[in-house]
All heavy atoms as an XYZ file, in Angstrom:
863
protein
N     -48.886    -12.629     -9.988
C     -47.706    -11.841    -10.199
C     -47.832    -11.092    -11.532
O     -48.180    -11.674    -12.545
C     -46.477    -12.746    -10.231
C     -45.223    -11.937    -10.437
S     -43.662    -12.840    -10.662
C     -43.818    -14.330     -9.773
N     -47.544     -9.818    -11.500
C     -47.608     -9.007    -12.716
C     -46.306     -9.133    -13.488
O     -45.232     -9.111    -12.918
C     -47.843     -7.535    -12.378
C     -49.224     -7.259    -11.862
C     -49.401     -5.773    -11.673
C     -50.799     -5.483    -11.165
N     -51.036     -4.069    -11.002
N     -46.444     -9.234    -14.788
C     -45.274     -9.312    -15.654
C     -44.982     -7.922    -16.210
O     -45.825     -7.286    -16.819
C     -45.534    -10.279    -16.808
C     -44.364    -10.437    -17.736
C     -44.721    -11.378    -18.858
C     -43.584    -11.418    -19.851
N     -43.931    -12.202    -21.028
N     -43.756     -7.419    -15.972
C     -43.366     -6.114    -16.506
C     -42.902     -6.280    -17.946
O     -42.187     -7.215    -18.263
C     -42.241     -5.492    -15.693
C     -42.733     -4.908    -14.392
O     -43.916     -4.659    -14.241
N     -41.830     -4.706    -13.459
N     -43.331     -5.363    -18.797
C     -42.878     -5.371    -20.175
C     -42.233     -4.038    -20.462
O     -42.660     -2.999    -19.963
C     -44.051     -5.592    -21.156
O     -45.025     -4.579    -20.934
C     -44.671     -6.952    -20.990
N     -41.201     -4.065    -21.271
C     -40.490     -2.836    -21.624
C     -41.112     -2.284    -22.907
O     -41.153     -2.958    -23.923
C     -39.020     -3.147    -21.835
C     -38.167     -1.949    -21.977
C     -36.706     -2.396    -21.887
N     -35.810     -1.300    -21.969
C     -35.478     -0.507    -20.961
N     -35.993     -0.716    -19.779
N     -34.636      0.476    -21.127
N     -41.576     -1.054    -22.846
C     -42.208     -0.424    -23.990
C     -41.286      0.653    -24.538
O     -40.847      1.531    -23.805
C     -43.534      0.235    -23.591
C     -44.587     -0.680    -22.973
C     -45.764      0.156    -22.495
C     -45.034     -1.709    -23.963
N     -40.998      0.590    -25.819
C     -40.197      1.627    -26.456
C     -40.995      2.139    -27.643
O     -41.288      1.392    -28.572
C     -38.838      1.089    -26.946
C     -38.055      2.193    -27.646
C     -38.045      0.520    -25.788
N     -41.397      3.386    -27.583
C     -42.139      3.993    -28.681
C     -41.207      4.935    -29.422
O     -40.672      5.848    -28.835
C     -43.349      4.784    -28.154
C     -44.351      3.889    -27.472
O     -44.497      2.742    -27.832
N     -45.041      4.415    -26.488
N     -41.042      4.695    -30.696
C     -40.199      5.560    -31.502
C     -40.965      5.872    -32.780
O     -41.390      4.979    -33.499
C     -38.894      4.832    -31.833
O     -38.053      5.666    -32.575
N     -41.156      7.130    -33.051
C     -41.950      7.567    -34.187
C     -41.073      8.282    -35.194
O     -40.005      8.770    -34.863
C     -43.061      8.505    -33.724
C     -43.706      8.061    -32.451
C     -43.661      8.692    -31.246
C     -44.479      6.887    -32.243
N     -44.351      7.982    -30.313
C     -44.872      6.866    -30.890
C     -44.871      5.839    -33.055
C     -45.646      5.851    -30.342
C     -45.646      4.824    -32.512
C     -46.018      4.844    -31.176
N     -41.522      8.355    -36.430
C     -40.755      9.078    -37.438
C     -41.664      9.995    -38.237
O     -42.877     10.003    -38.068
C     -39.966      8.124    -38.335
C     -40.789      7.162    -39.122
N     -41.330      7.461    -40.343
C     -41.140      5.878    -38.863
C     -41.996      6.410    -40.788
N     -41.897      5.446    -39.915
N     -41.049     10.786    -39.078
C     -41.782     11.800    -39.840
C     -42.922     11.211    -40.647
O     -43.989     11.799    -40.737
C     -40.818     12.548    -40.763
C     -41.461     13.618    -41.642
C     -42.021     14.738    -40.785
C     -40.463     14.151    -42.637
N     -42.710     10.043    -41.226
C     -43.763      9.411    -42.021
C     -45.031      9.177    -41.231
O     -46.137      9.314    -41.756
N     -44.867      8.833    -39.944
C     -46.034      8.628    -39.081
C     -46.821      9.930    -38.935
O     -48.044      9.940    -38.961
C     -45.596      8.152    -37.693
C     -44.847      6.841    -37.725
O     -45.232      5.948    -38.510
O     -43.875      6.699    -36.972
N     -46.102     11.026    -38.770
C     -46.743     12.334    -38.603
C     -47.488     12.734    -39.877
O     -48.648     13.143    -39.825
C     -45.696     13.406    -38.221
C     -46.309     14.804    -38.253
C     -45.115     13.111    -36.844
N     -46.820     12.597    -41.011
C     -47.460     12.961    -42.284
C     -48.707     12.130    -42.510
O     -49.772     12.655    -42.842
C     -46.472     12.805    -43.456
C     -45.359     13.837    -43.345
C     -47.200     12.946    -44.797
C     -44.224     13.640    -44.322
N     -48.600     10.829    -42.319
C     -49.745      9.939    -42.524
C     -50.899     10.290    -41.587
O     -52.051     10.368    -41.987
C     -49.331      8.477    -42.356
C     -50.444      7.489    -42.634
C     -49.991      6.024    -42.585
N     -49.085      5.709    -41.505
C     -47.753      5.624    -41.631
N     -47.165      5.842    -42.785
N     -47.007      5.329    -40.589
N     -50.583     10.526    -40.311
C     -51.632     10.817    -39.332
C     -52.342     12.131    -39.657
O     -53.563     12.199    -39.649
C     -51.042     10.866    -37.915
C     -52.074     11.155    -36.868
C     -53.166     10.113    -36.853
C     -54.248     10.483    -35.859
N     -55.489      9.788    -36.146
N     -51.571     13.181    -39.953
C     -52.192     14.464    -40.286
C     -53.002     14.338    -41.573
O     -54.117     14.860    -41.674
C     -51.145     15.588    -40.401
C     -50.459     15.816    -39.052
C     -51.803     16.882    -40.883
C     -49.280     16.771    -39.116
N     -52.452     13.627    -42.554
C     -53.158     13.426    -43.823
C     -54.508     12.756    -43.571
O     -55.544     13.200    -44.077
C     -52.311     12.557    -44.765
C     -53.029     12.180    -46.049
C     -52.169     11.375    -46.984
N     -51.696     10.101    -46.495
C     -52.439      8.992    -46.382
N     -53.726      9.015    -46.663
N     -51.904      7.865    -45.959
N     -54.495     11.703    -42.770
C     -55.746     10.986    -42.472
C     -56.712     11.860    -41.683
O     -57.917     11.866    -41.946
C     -55.437      9.694    -41.716
C     -54.746      8.662    -42.587
C     -54.246      7.451    -41.818
O     -54.263      7.466    -40.556
O     -53.803      6.489    -42.465
N     -56.201     12.607    -40.707
C     -57.059     13.486    -39.897
C     -57.727     14.550    -40.757
O     -58.858     14.935    -40.500
C     -56.251     14.169    -38.790
C     -55.921     13.278    -37.634
C     -55.086     13.981    -36.580
O     -54.408     14.966    -36.850
N     -55.127     13.461    -35.371
N     -57.028     15.016    -41.788
C     -57.577     16.062    -42.648
C     -58.348     15.480    -43.831
O     -58.826     16.237    -44.688
C     -56.457     17.001    -43.114
C     -55.890     17.803    -41.958
C     -54.976     18.923    -42.393
O     -54.868     19.255    -43.577
N     -54.307     19.537    -41.439
N     -58.476     14.159    -43.898
C     -59.310     13.526    -44.905
C     -58.692     13.389    -46.286
O     -59.410     13.223    -47.269
N     -57.374     13.444    -46.364
C     -56.692     13.283    -47.646
C     -56.280     11.836    -47.871
O     -55.902     11.146    -46.919
C     -55.406     14.130    -47.707
C     -55.629     15.604    -47.778
C     -55.395     16.409    -46.670
C     -56.048     16.196    -48.960
C     -55.585     17.776    -46.732
C     -56.232     17.566    -49.027
C     -56.005     18.354    -47.913
N     -56.317     11.416    -49.121
C     -55.614     10.193    -49.513
C     -54.216     10.644    -49.905
O     -53.955     11.842    -50.065
C     -56.288      9.512    -50.720
O     -56.190     10.402    -51.853
C     -57.754      9.170    -50.436
N     -53.313      9.691    -50.088
C     -51.962     10.057    -50.528
C     -52.033     10.748    -51.888
O     -51.316     11.738    -52.139
C     -51.072      8.818    -50.602
N     -52.925     10.287    -52.741
C     -53.067     10.880    -54.078
C     -53.611     12.301    -53.989
O     -53.086     13.219    -54.624
C     -53.964     10.000    -54.973
C     -53.264      8.666    -55.259
C     -54.317     10.711    -56.268
C     -54.157      7.625    -55.923
N     -54.651     12.501    -53.189
C     -55.235     13.848    -53.101
C     -54.277     14.827    -52.436
O     -54.210     15.999    -52.831
C     -56.585     13.816    -52.387
O     -56.455     13.417    -51.035
N     -53.503     14.368    -51.465
C     -52.500     15.237    -50.836
C     -51.435     15.622    -51.862
O     -51.066     16.796    -51.962
C     -51.857     14.546    -49.640
C     -50.684     15.302    -48.993
C     -51.120     16.679    -48.492
C     -50.079     14.473    -47.873
N     -50.971     14.649    -52.616
C     -49.937     14.921    -53.633
C     -50.446     15.939    -54.647
O     -49.730     16.881    -54.987
C     -49.529     13.621    -54.326
N     -51.662     15.748    -55.107
C     -52.226     16.685    -56.079
C     -52.330     18.090    -55.512
O     -51.951     19.069    -56.154
C     -53.599     16.209    -56.537
C     -53.528     15.063    -57.510
C     -54.904     14.666    -57.987
N     -54.810     13.515    -58.875
C     -55.748     12.604    -59.014
N     -56.879     12.701    -58.342
N     -55.577     11.599    -59.840
N     -52.843     18.189    -54.298
C     -53.023     19.504    -53.673
C     -51.675     20.168    -53.407
O     -51.543     21.385    -53.536
C     -53.823     19.389    -52.390
C     -54.157     20.713    -51.771
C     -55.491     20.707    -51.100
C     -55.742     22.089    -50.559
N     -57.084     22.485    -50.626
N     -50.668     19.379    -53.064
C     -49.336     19.928    -52.780
C     -48.525     20.159    -54.054
O     -47.498     20.833    -54.012
C     -48.571     18.979    -51.851
N     -48.979     19.589    -55.167
C     -48.252     19.747    -56.416
C     -46.981     18.916    -56.480
O     -45.976     19.344    -57.050
N     -47.032     17.723    -55.848
C     -45.888     16.824    -55.861
C     -46.337     15.453    -56.369
O     -47.534     15.180    -56.473
C     -45.250     16.683    -54.454
C     -44.760     18.037    -53.943
C     -46.212     16.073    -53.453
N     -45.389     14.598    -56.665
C     -45.727     13.233    -57.097
C     -46.209     12.418    -55.909
O     -45.689     12.553    -54.794
C     -44.502     12.533    -57.689
C     -44.102     13.094    -59.034
O     -44.958     13.644    -59.742
O     -42.914     12.971    -59.370
N     -47.176     11.552    -56.152
C     -47.676     10.691    -55.087
C     -46.555      9.793    -54.563
O     -46.530      9.460    -53.371
C     -48.920      9.874    -55.538
C     -48.548      8.826    -56.574
C     -49.609      9.245    -54.343
N     -45.606      9.444    -55.421
C     -44.481      8.609    -54.959
C     -43.667      9.338    -53.902
O     -43.132      8.720    -52.970
C     -43.601      8.185    -56.136
O     -43.033      9.314    -56.752
N     -43.566     10.676    -54.009
C     -42.850     11.449    -52.991
C     -43.571     11.374    -51.646
O     -42.941     11.212    -50.597
C     -42.717     12.916    -53.405
C     -41.783     13.118    -54.579
O     -40.843     12.311    -54.745
O     -42.001     14.079    -55.346
N     -44.889     11.488    -51.670
C     -45.679     11.404    -50.439
C     -45.530     10.013    -49.825
O     -45.254      9.874    -48.633
C     -47.171     11.717    -50.703
C     -48.019     11.445    -49.460
C     -47.342     13.161    -51.161
N     -45.693      8.983    -50.641
C     -45.609      7.622    -50.128
C     -44.224      7.296    -49.587
O     -44.089      6.646    -48.542
C     -46.010      6.621    -51.211
C     -47.479      6.698    -51.642
C     -47.737      5.775    -52.822
C     -48.401      6.370    -50.475
N     -43.187      7.762    -50.264
C     -41.828      7.520    -49.795
C     -41.580      8.201    -48.453
O     -41.010      7.599    -47.531
C     -40.805      8.007    -50.834
C     -39.351      7.677    -50.538
C     -39.135      6.161    -50.519
C     -38.448      8.301    -51.574
N     -42.048      9.432    -48.318
C     -41.896     10.117    -47.028
C     -42.685      9.411    -45.931
O     -42.217      9.295    -44.801
C     -42.333     11.572    -47.145
C     -41.348     12.501    -47.843
C     -42.001     13.856    -48.104
C     -40.082     12.671    -47.030
N     -43.888      8.937    -46.258
C     -44.688      8.233    -45.256
C     -44.039      6.924    -44.845
O     -44.107      6.526    -43.691
C     -46.103      7.977    -45.764
C     -46.967      9.198    -45.750
C     -48.434      8.900    -46.026
O     -48.808      7.710    -46.143
O     -49.207      9.867    -46.131
N     -43.420      6.242    -45.780
C     -42.825      4.941    -45.469
C     -41.481      5.068    -44.769
O     -41.160      4.270    -43.906
C     -42.656      4.128    -46.751
C     -43.964      3.695    -47.350
C     -43.812      3.138    -48.753
O     -42.714      2.967    -49.257
N     -44.931      2.854    -49.394
N     -40.683      6.056    -45.170
C     -39.328      6.128    -44.642
C     -39.060      7.360    -43.796
O     -38.254      7.291    -42.885
C     -38.320      6.048    -45.783
C     -38.421      4.722    -46.506
C     -37.447      4.617    -47.664
O     -36.791      5.580    -48.020
N     -37.378      3.451    -48.247
N     -39.675      8.470    -44.116
C     -39.524      9.685    -43.326
C     -38.143      9.907    -42.760
O     -37.881      9.529    -41.638
N     -37.205     10.481    -43.505
C     -35.824     10.599    -43.051
C     -35.671     11.437    -41.798
O     -36.492     12.296    -41.502
C     -35.143     11.291    -44.236
C     -36.229     12.057    -44.894
C     -37.462     11.220    -44.730
N     -34.615     11.123    -41.058
C     -34.261     11.959    -39.910
C     -33.895     13.340    -40.456
O     -33.413     13.464    -41.577
C     -33.078     11.345    -39.153
C     -33.360      9.962    -38.585
C     -34.483      9.940    -37.563
O     -34.658     10.928    -36.822
O     -35.202      8.929    -37.501
N     -34.107     14.352    -39.670
C     -33.950     15.732    -40.141
C     -32.565     15.991    -40.730
O     -32.427     16.718    -41.710
C     -34.313     16.752    -39.033
C     -33.289     16.755    -37.923
C     -34.511     18.135    -39.608
N     -31.543     15.372    -40.183
C     -30.195     15.625    -40.695
C     -29.930     14.935    -42.037
O     -28.910     15.193    -42.671
C     -29.115     15.226    -39.673
C     -29.133     13.771    -39.270
C     -30.066     13.457    -38.105
O     -30.790     14.348    -37.645
O     -30.054     12.299    -37.658
N     -30.847     14.079    -42.488
C     -30.669     13.366    -43.748
C     -31.636     13.818    -44.843
O     -31.732     13.162    -45.874
C     -30.804     11.859    -43.529
C     -29.812     11.311    -42.561
N     -28.455     11.308    -42.814
C     -29.961     10.774    -41.333
C     -27.820     10.773    -41.782
N     -28.712     10.455    -40.868
N     -32.348     14.902    -44.630
C     -33.311     15.386    -45.616
C     -32.558     16.096    -46.747
O     -31.746     16.982    -46.496
C     -34.335     16.346    -44.973
C     -35.308     16.865    -46.018
C     -35.083     15.658    -43.851
N     -32.843     15.684    -47.964
C     -32.202     16.326    -49.112
C     -32.910     17.646    -49.430
O     -34.021     17.904    -48.954
C     -32.276     15.407    -50.337
O     -33.619     15.306    -50.789
N     -32.275     18.458    -50.239
C     -32.871     19.735    -50.649
C     -34.209     19.486    -51.344
O     -35.202     20.175    -51.087
C     -31.902     20.508    -51.580
C     -32.572     21.748    -52.155
C     -30.637     20.889    -50.822
N     -34.255     18.473    -52.216
C     -35.502     18.150    -52.923
C     -36.596     17.730    -51.939
O     -37.762     18.117    -52.085
C     -35.265     17.045    -53.947
N     -36.224     16.935    -50.924
C     -37.216     16.508    -49.931
C     -37.727     17.690    -49.120
O     -38.901     17.731    -48.751
C     -36.629     15.438    -49.010
C     -36.479     14.092    -49.683
C     -35.755     13.103    -48.811
O     -34.763     13.424    -48.162
N     -36.246     11.870    -48.798
N     -36.853     18.667    -48.804
C     -37.324     19.855    -48.085
C     -38.382     20.572    -48.901
O     -39.377     21.051    -48.360
C     -36.184     20.813    -47.755
C     -35.428     20.446    -46.507
C     -34.097     20.174    -46.431
C     -35.934     20.294    -45.181
N     -33.750     19.864    -45.135
C     -34.872     19.934    -44.341
C     -37.205     20.432    -44.633
C     -35.025     19.708    -42.984
C     -37.367     20.193    -43.275
C     -36.282     19.842    -42.460
N     -38.191     20.636    -50.219
C     -39.192     21.263    -51.073
C     -40.530     20.556    -50.994
O     -41.582     21.185    -50.884
N     -40.490     19.219    -51.041
C     -41.727     18.422    -50.933
C     -42.345     18.616    -49.555
O     -43.563     18.814    -49.426
C     -41.429     16.926    -51.211
C     -42.646     16.063    -50.905
C     -40.974     16.728    -52.651
N     -41.530     18.571    -48.512
C     -42.051     18.744    -47.152
C     -42.699     20.124    -46.969
O     -43.744     20.237    -46.331
C     -40.933     18.557    -46.126
C     -40.476     17.122    -45.922
C     -39.216     17.079    -45.066
C     -41.577     16.284    -45.299
N     -42.076     21.153    -47.532
C     -42.655     22.492    -47.431
C     -44.004     22.558    -48.135
O     -44.946     23.192    -47.629
C     -41.701     23.529    -48.012
C     -40.493     23.791    -47.124
O     -40.511     23.405    -45.938
O     -39.516     24.394    -47.622
N     -44.134     21.902    -49.278
C     -45.413     21.915    -50.005
C     -46.486     21.150    -49.235
O     -47.633     21.593    -49.150
C     -45.234     21.319    -51.397
C     -44.487     22.237    -52.336
C     -44.170     21.531    -53.648
N     -43.693     22.479    -54.619
C     -44.355     22.829    -55.711
N     -45.523     22.301    -55.985
N     -43.847     23.709    -56.533
N     -46.097     20.006    -48.673
C     -47.051     19.221    -47.872
C     -47.463     20.016    -46.641
O     -48.646     20.070    -46.279
C     -46.440     17.856    -47.486
C     -46.341     16.969    -48.735
C     -47.245     17.179    -46.382
C     -45.558     15.679    -48.508
N     -46.495     20.645    -45.982
C     -46.790     21.443    -44.790
C     -47.788     22.548    -45.095
O     -48.703     22.800    -44.313
C     -45.492     22.036    -44.224
N     -47.640     23.187    -46.254
C     -48.571     24.270    -46.599
C     -49.993     23.743    -46.767
O     -50.946     24.413    -46.395
C     -48.108     25.022    -47.840
O     -48.232     24.222    -48.991
N     -50.131     22.546    -47.304
C     -51.463     21.929    -47.424
C     -52.040     21.672    -46.035
O     -53.234     21.858    -45.804
C     -51.403     20.622    -48.244
C     -52.737     19.889    -48.210
C     -50.994     20.912    -49.683
N     -51.188     21.239    -45.103
C     -51.633     20.963    -43.734
C     -51.859     22.221    -42.911
O     -52.346     22.167    -41.796
C     -50.618     20.079    -43.006
C     -50.511     18.666    -43.523
C     -49.378     17.925    -43.270
C     -51.527     18.070    -44.257
C     -49.253     16.622    -43.721
C     -51.418     16.765    -44.720
C     -50.274     16.040    -44.442
N     -51.472     23.379    -43.471
C     -51.660     24.619    -42.748
C     -50.573     24.915    -41.722
O     -50.811     25.652    -40.763
N     -49.392     24.339    -41.918
C     -48.269     24.637    -41.030
C     -47.200     25.392    -41.829
O     -47.159     25.294    -43.053
C     -47.694     23.375    -40.357
C     -48.701     22.734    -39.444
C     -47.207     22.369    -41.375
N     -46.355     26.165    -41.152
C     -45.446     27.071    -41.852
C     -44.461     26.441    -42.829
O     -44.207     27.004    -43.881
C     -44.683     27.769    -40.714
C     -45.465     27.533    -39.484
C     -46.260     26.298    -39.703
N     -43.880     25.301    -42.468
C     -42.865     24.693    -43.338
C     -42.616     23.242    -42.937
O     -43.154     22.769    -41.927
C     -41.555     25.493    -43.281
C     -41.058     25.676    -41.877
O     -41.044     24.743    -41.088
N     -40.674     26.893    -41.545
N     -41.782     22.578    -43.716
C     -41.487     21.173    -43.463
C     -40.832     20.918    -42.122
O     -41.054     19.887    -41.491
N     -40.026     21.859    -41.665
C     -39.366     21.696    -40.366
C     -40.389     21.610    -39.237
O     -40.183     20.915    -38.250
C     -38.389     22.840    -40.123
N     -41.502     22.298    -39.399
C     -42.566     22.267    -38.389
C     -43.134     20.854    -38.257
O     -43.534     20.452    -37.160
C     -43.691     23.252    -38.766
O     -43.111     24.537    -38.936
C     -44.764     23.311    -37.709
N     -43.154     20.101    -39.353
C     -43.647     18.722    -39.283
C     -42.787     17.881    -38.348
O     -43.287     17.012    -37.638
C     -43.703     18.095    -40.676
C     -44.714     18.709    -41.636
C     -44.548     18.127    -43.029
C     -46.133     18.505    -41.122
N     -41.479     18.134    -38.335
C     -40.595     17.387    -37.440
C     -40.907     17.683    -35.979
O     -40.734     16.827    -35.124
C     -39.121     17.691    -37.740
C     -38.593     16.882    -38.885
C     -38.582     17.399    -40.167
C     -38.135     15.589    -38.687
C     -38.109     16.645    -41.232
C     -37.658     14.829    -39.737
C     -37.651     15.363    -41.008
O     -37.199     14.609    -42.051
N     -41.361     18.884    -35.683
C     -41.708     19.220    -34.304
C     -42.988     18.523    -33.857
O     -43.313     18.550    -32.666
C     -41.797     20.729    -34.138
C     -40.432     21.403    -34.218
C     -40.463     22.833    -33.738
N     -41.094     23.744    -34.674
C     -40.485     24.328    -35.697
N     -39.217     24.080    -35.928
N     -41.131     25.138    -36.500
N     -43.722     17.910    -34.783
C     -44.946     17.186    -34.443
C     -44.658     15.748    -34.011
O     -45.557     15.050    -33.561
C     -45.892     17.152    -35.653
C     -46.269     18.499    -36.199
C     -47.040     19.341    -35.205
O     -47.919     18.846    -34.519
N     -46.702     20.599    -35.102
N     -43.421     15.291    -34.175
C     -43.073     13.908    -33.821
C     -43.054     13.783    -32.299
O     -42.331     14.509    -31.629
C     -41.703     13.513    -34.398
C     -41.720     13.606    -35.919
C     -41.317     12.099    -33.941
C     -40.371     13.398    -36.571
N     -43.851     12.845    -31.755
C     -43.824     12.648    -30.294
C     -42.441     12.173    -29.871
O     -41.783     11.442    -30.595
C     -44.865     11.547    -30.059
C     -45.707     11.543    -31.275
C     -44.828     11.995    -32.404
N     -42.014     12.599    -28.690
C     -40.730     12.148    -28.175
C     -40.815     10.668    -27.862
O     -41.851     10.169    -27.432
C     -40.362     12.923    -26.911
C     -39.965     14.351    -27.194
C     -39.399     15.032    -25.966
O     -38.822     14.336    -25.109
O     -39.553     16.249    -25.886
N     -39.710      9.969    -28.083
C     -39.659      8.545    -27.776
C     -39.815      8.358    -26.270
O     -39.316      9.146    -25.484
C     -38.345      7.955    -28.251
N     -40.513      7.312    -25.928
C     -40.690      7.006    -24.512
C     -40.105      5.640    -24.265
O     -40.289      4.718    -25.037
C     -42.169      6.981    -24.140
C     -42.799      8.324    -24.251
C     -44.283      8.196    -24.106
N     -44.846      9.482    -24.424
C     -45.513     10.211    -23.564
N     -45.725      9.777    -22.371
N     -45.978     11.381    -23.908
N     -39.394      5.519    -23.195
C     -38.803      4.254    -22.814
C     -39.224      4.030    -21.369
O     -38.732      4.696    -20.476
C     -37.281      4.319    -22.949
C     -36.622      2.979    -22.730
O     -37.341      1.997    -22.475
O     -35.385      2.934    -22.808
N     -40.147      3.110    -21.165
C     -40.655      2.917    -19.827
C     -40.946      1.456    -19.584
O     -41.126      0.678    -20.502
C     -41.897      3.754    -19.580
C     -42.972      3.563    -20.622
C     -44.173      4.447    -20.386
O     -45.176      3.950    -19.947
N     -44.073      5.714    -20.665
N     -40.978      1.116    -18.325
C     -41.297     -0.249    -17.930
C     -42.624     -0.190    -17.203
O     -42.801      0.582    -16.271
C     -40.208     -0.833    -16.999
C     -40.594     -2.215    -16.525
C     -38.866     -0.843    -17.708
N     -43.589     -1.001    -17.665
C     -44.885     -1.040    -16.995
C     -45.575     -2.350    -17.317
O     -45.268     -3.012    -18.298
C     -45.764      0.128    -17.433
O     -46.159     -0.049    -18.762
N     -46.509     -2.746    -16.481
C     -47.264     -3.962    -16.739
C     -48.465     -3.679    -17.633
O     -49.041     -4.571    -18.204
C     -47.712     -4.599    -15.418
O     -48.504     -3.678    -14.714
N     -48.839     -2.403    -17.720
C     -49.951     -2.003    -18.597
C     -49.666     -0.581    -19.054
O     -48.925      0.151    -18.414
C     -51.277     -2.050    -17.835
N     -50.270     -0.214    -20.153
C     -50.068      1.145    -20.664
C     -50.658      2.149    -19.682
O     -51.728      1.930    -19.126
C     -50.719      1.287    -22.028
N     -49.957      3.242    -19.460
C     -50.442      4.271    -18.553
C     -51.572      5.045    -19.222
O     -51.758      5.004    -20.433
C     -49.305      5.224    -18.176
O     -48.945      5.994    -19.296
N     -52.321      5.792    -18.426
C     -53.394      6.626    -18.969
C     -52.847      7.636    -19.966
O     -53.462      7.924    -20.971
C     -54.134      7.351    -17.846
C     -55.005      6.413    -17.046
O     -55.371      5.347    -17.527
N     -55.312      6.792    -15.822
N     -51.661      8.181    -19.676
C     -51.040      9.151    -20.570
C     -50.716      8.492    -21.923
O     -50.956      9.077    -22.972
C     -49.762      9.681    -19.934
C     -49.045     10.718    -20.761
C     -47.789     11.204    -20.073
O     -47.784     11.324    -18.843
O     -46.815     11.456    -20.796
N     -50.195      7.267    -21.905
C     -49.895      6.560    -23.150
C     -51.167      6.270    -23.938
O     -51.199      6.423    -25.148
C     -49.170      5.245    -22.887
C     -47.713      5.456    -22.499
O     -47.154      6.505    -22.865
O     -47.156      4.579    -21.826
N     -52.205      5.851    -23.232
C     -53.465      5.546    -23.915
C     -54.041      6.809    -24.554
O     -54.524      6.762    -25.686
C     -54.471      4.947    -22.933
C     -54.140      3.538    -22.431
C     -55.126      3.110    -21.351
C     -54.124      2.541    -23.568
N     -53.958      7.929    -23.852
C     -54.469      9.189    -24.399
C     -53.662      9.594    -25.628
O     -54.223     10.025    -26.630
C     -54.421     10.286    -23.340
N     -52.350      9.442    -25.565
C     -51.503      9.799    -26.702
C     -51.836      8.933    -27.912
O     -51.876      9.410    -29.036
C     -50.028      9.661    -26.337
N     -52.086      7.665    -27.692
C     -52.391      6.782    -28.814
C     -53.765      7.053    -29.398
O     -53.980      6.839    -30.582
C     -52.246      5.320    -28.401
C     -50.824      4.881    -28.328
N     -50.085      4.577    -29.439
C     -49.992      4.750    -27.282
C     -48.865      4.254    -29.088
N     -48.776      4.361    -27.783
N     -54.703      7.522    -28.581
C     -56.011      7.899    -29.126
C     -55.868      9.119    -30.018
O     -56.490      9.213    -31.069
C     -56.996      8.189    -27.993
C     -57.686      6.961    -27.466
C     -58.873      7.336    -26.618
N     -58.509      8.097    -25.442
C     -58.101      7.571    -24.293
N     -57.985      6.270    -24.178
N     -57.785      8.319    -23.272
N     -55.050     10.074    -29.596
C     -54.875     11.296    -30.370
C     -53.914     11.103    -31.531
O     -54.119     11.625    -32.611
C     -54.339     12.422    -29.471
C     -55.284     12.887    -28.376
C     -54.576     13.871    -27.456
C     -56.526     13.515    -28.963
N     -52.849     10.379    -31.307
C     -51.797     10.202    -32.301
C     -51.474      8.725    -32.447
O     -50.451      8.245    -31.952
C     -50.538     10.968    -31.871
C     -50.720     12.453    -31.624
C     -49.492     13.042    -30.949
C     -50.992     13.172    -32.934
N     -52.333      7.947    -33.075
C     -52.085      6.499    -33.174
C     -51.026      6.180    -34.223
O     -51.304      5.716    -35.314
C     -53.449      5.939    -33.556
C     -54.088      7.051    -34.327
C     -53.581      8.326    -33.689
N     -49.785      6.489    -33.903
C     -48.703      6.273    -34.822
C     -48.288      4.809    -34.859
O     -48.436      4.093    -33.885
C     -47.480      7.109    -34.423
C     -47.710      8.575    -34.505
C     -47.739      9.358    -33.381
C     -47.897      9.174    -35.742
C     -47.942     10.718    -33.473
C     -48.090     10.527    -35.837
C     -48.119     11.302    -34.698
N     -47.731      4.406    -35.971
C     -47.173      3.080    -36.126
C     -45.757      3.093    -35.569
O     -45.008      4.032    -35.783
C     -47.138      2.711    -37.614
C     -46.633      1.323    -37.895
C     -46.666      1.065    -39.377
C     -45.323      1.462    -39.952
N     -45.151      1.164    -41.358
N     -45.395      2.057    -34.837
C     -44.051      1.997    -34.288
C     -43.022      1.839    -35.392
O     -43.252      1.153    -36.375
C     -43.918      0.827    -33.331
C     -44.677      1.030    -32.044
C     -44.480     -0.119    -31.114
C     -45.321      0.081    -29.860
N     -45.223     -1.043    -28.962
N     -41.892      2.511    -35.233
C     -40.770      2.390    -36.171
C     -40.111      1.032    -35.971
O     -39.972      0.564    -34.863
C     -39.757      3.493    -35.926
C     -38.599      3.409    -36.882
C     -37.553      4.414    -36.582
N     -37.996      5.712    -36.989
C     -37.283      6.801    -36.842
N     -36.114      6.754    -36.286
N     -37.745      7.955    -37.238
N     -39.718      0.413    -37.048
C     -39.059     -0.894    -36.968
C     -37.580     -0.743    -36.819
O     -36.969      0.090    -37.318
C     -39.343     -1.708    -38.224
C     -40.810     -1.909    -38.430
N     -41.595     -2.605    -37.564
C     -41.639     -1.464    -39.389
C     -42.835     -2.601    -37.998
N     -42.894     -1.908    -39.101
């Protein structure tokens, strides 16, 4: 008998920043230097990554600088990189889920 498990994937901005940073070969320190921001700003965004409606004016400035390093137009574009949450029941991960995790191995939000 197969056991069904409920999978809920929820990602946040910090996951996107960290993944793109790693894909482009930056450390948090090198990204901060290149973006002209404090490394603490990068680490805080990676750890907490606020929902778009809670981003402060100062954070938008940091996000815009990070986005320019990544070659994207602005910080808002980074939010469009967040995979949509999936809520599904399956006994094993689907091929689509496995492919998404190979390309975007994000950490699940707690």
